[in-house]
C-alpha positions as CSV (number, residue, x, y, z in Angstrom):
1,M,98.4,90.1,104.6
2,A,96.1,90.2,107.6
3,E,97.7,87.1,109.1
4,F,101.1,88.9,109.1
5,A,99.6,92.0,110.7
6,G,98.1,89.8,113.4
7,L,101.4,88.0,113.9
8,A,103.3,91.3,114.1
9,L,100.9,92.6,116.8
10,R,101.1,89.4,118.8
11,L,104.9,89.3,118.7
12,V,105.0,93.0,119.7
13,N,102.8,92.1,122.7
14,D,104.7,89.0,123.6
15,L,108.3,90.2,123.0
16,A,108.3,94.0,123.2
17,T,105.8,94.9,125.9
18,E,106.8,95.8,129.4
19,R,103.4,96.4,131.0
20,A,100.4,94.1,130.4
21,H,97.1,93.8,132.2
22,G,98.1,96.0,135.1
23,Q,101.5,94.4,135.8
24,R,105.1,94.8,134.8
25,V,106.2,92.0,132.5
26,E,109.7,90.9,131.5
27,P,110.0,90.1,127.8
28,P,112.1,87.0,127.2
29,R,115.8,87.9,126.9
30,S,117.5,84.7,125.9
31,G,117.4,83.5,122.3
32,T,116.0,80.1,123.4
33,D,113.1,81.7,125.4
34,Q,112.4,84.1,122.5
35,L,112.4,81.2,120.1
36,E,109.7,79.4,122.2
37,V,107.5,82.5,122.2
38,I,108.0,82.9,118.4
39,R,107.1,79.3,117.8
40,R,103.9,79.5,119.8
41,A,102.9,82.7,117.9
42,L,103.6,81.1,114.5
43,S,101.7,77.9,115.4
44,A,98.7,80.0,116.5
45,H,98.4,81.6,113.0
46,D,96.8,79.2,110.6
47,G,98.2,79.3,107.1
48,L,101.6,80.6,108.0
49,H,104.5,78.5,106.9
50,T,106.7,77.8,110.0
51,A,110.2,77.6,108.7
52,P,112.8,76.5,111.2
53,F,115.5,78.8,112.6
54,G,117.4,78.9,115.9
55,P,118.0,81.2,118.8
56,D,120.3,83.5,116.7
57,G,117.5,84.0,114.2
58,A,115.1,84.6,117.1
59,E,117.3,87.4,118.4
60,V,117.3,89.1,114.9
61,L,113.5,88.7,114.7
62,V,113.1,90.2,118.2
63,A,115.2,93.2,117.3
64,A,112.9,93.8,114.3
65,V,109.8,93.3,116.5
66,R,111.1,96.0,118.8
67,R,111.4,98.3,115.7
68,L,107.9,97.4,114.7
69,R,106.8,98.4,118.3
70,A,108.5,101.7,117.7
71,A,106.7,102.2,114.4
72,I,103.3,101.3,115.9
73,D,103.9,103.5,118.9
74,A,104.9,106.4,116.6
75,C,101.7,105.9,114.6
76,V,99.5,105.7,117.7
77,D,101.2,108.9,119.0
78,G,100.4,110.7,115.7
79,D,103.9,110.6,114.3
80,V,103.0,108.8,111.0
81,L,106.2,110.0,109.3
82,G,108.3,108.6,112.1
83,A,106.5,105.3,111.8
84,A,107.1,105.4,108.0
85,D,110.8,106.0,108.6
86,V,111.1,103.0,110.9
87,L,109.1,100.8,108.5
88,N,111.0,101.9,105.4
89,D,114.3,101.0,107.2
90,L,112.9,97.5,108.1
91,L,111.6,97.0,104.5
92,A,114.9,97.9,103.0
93,A,117.1,96.0,105.5
94,H,115.1,92.8,105.0
95,H,114.6,93.1,101.2
96,A,110.9,93.3,101.1
97,M,109.6,92.9,97.6
98,P,106.1,91.8,96.4
99,N,105.9,88.6,94.5
100,L,103.6,85.6,93.9
101,H,104.7,82.2,94.9
102,G,103.3,78.9,96.1
103,R,103.6,75.2,96.1
104,P,102.3,72.8,93.4
105,G,98.6,72.1,93.8
106,L,98.0,75.1,96.0
107,P,96.9,78.6,95.0
108,L,99.5,81.3,94.6
109,V,100.1,83.6,97.6
110,L,101.1,87.3,97.5
111,A,104.1,87.6,99.7
112,F,106.5,90.5,100.4
113,H,109.8,88.6,100.6
114,A,111.9,87.2,97.9
115,V,111.6,83.6,96.9
116,G,114.4,81.7,98.6
117,Q,114.9,84.3,101.3
118,G,115.7,83.0,104.7
119,P,112.8,82.5,107.2
120,V,113.8,85.3,109.6
121,D,114.1,88.0,106.8
122,S,110.9,86.6,105.2
123,Y,108.8,87.0,108.4
124,I,110.2,90.5,109.1
125,A,109.6,91.6,105.5
126,D,106.1,90.3,105.5
127,M,105.2,91.7,109.0
128,A,106.7,95.2,108.2
129,T,104.9,95.3,104.9
130,S,101.6,94.4,106.6
131,I,101.9,97.2,109.1
132,A,103.1,99.6,106.3
133,M,100.0,98.6,104.3
134,I,97.7,99.5,107.2
135,I,99.3,102.9,107.6
136,G,99.6,103.5,103.8
137,A,96.0,102.6,103.3
138,G,95.0,105.4,105.7
139,R,94.0,102.9,108.5
140,G,96.8,103.8,110.9
141,A,94.2,105.3,113.3
142,R,93.0,101.7,113.7
143,L,96.3,100.8,115.4
144,G,95.9,101.3,119.1
145,R,97.6,100.9,122.5
146,C,95.6,99.8,125.5
147,S,94.1,102.6,127.5
148,A,94.0,100.6,130.7
149,N,96.4,101.6,133.5
150,E,99.7,99.8,133.4
151,C,99.1,98.2,130.0
152,D,100.8,99.1,126.8
153,R,99.7,96.1,124.6
154,V,98.8,97.0,121.0
155,F,95.9,96.0,118.8
156,Y,94.2,96.6,115.5
157,D,90.7,98.1,116.0
158,T,88.1,96.2,113.9
159,T,85.0,97.8,115.5
160,R,82.6,99.5,113.1
161,N,83.0,102.9,114.7
162,A,86.7,102.7,115.6
163,S,85.9,102.9,119.3
164,R,88.1,100.2,120.8
165,R,90.2,101.4,123.7
166,F,91.5,98.2,125.4
167,C,93.7,95.3,124.3
168,D,91.2,92.8,125.6
169,L,88.2,92.2,127.8
170,S,90.3,91.7,131.0
171,C,91.8,95.2,130.7
172,Q,88.4,96.7,129.8
173,N,86.8,95.0,132.9
174,R,89.8,96.2,135.1
175,A,89.3,99.8,133.9
176,K,85.6,99.7,134.5
177,A,86.1,98.3,138.0
178,T,88.7,101.1,138.7
179,A,86.3,103.7,137.5
180,Y,83.5,102.3,139.6
181,R,85.6,102.3,142.7
182,A,86.7,105.9,142.0
183,R,83.0,107.0,141.7
184,R,82.1,105.2,144.9
185,S,84.9,106.7,146.9
186,R,83.8,110.2,145.7
187,G,80.3,109.4,146.9
188,G,78.7,109.2,143.4
């Protein structure tokens, strides 16, 4: 399920984030532009089946990604019950259900969407389940939002001591440079 958690976080950052790396960003609004972002994200995640769907499907997926954003933000802000409410709604609406399935000659895969379910509902069910599993396993504190100024990208903290504060190295370096300039201007 880790691949779906990674996909969920990437899509939240690409489709439902308005501030990144110190700048305002405009998430794609048209179904065609959203579809391109989704296709790039899917192709970057090895092992994920990339079933085809069009701009209408992209709009449905983006609406769910915005709900995932709300759930992650609620969890980061300490409202785990609020996060659970959002995730439970997504799980029910997209018919999440655990099952084993696969293709002949390949090992079975544990998925959280019904066999034969459409690709959009499948992705949403699997992503919502992966985030729910993180929270339900008591690892919700590992979900984070970037601490750098003007960045609200999200991440999953894999550090040993749960000390990650930034979405990536560029925001960490930007925050360090800002702190350094502030110390110099104070004469310290």
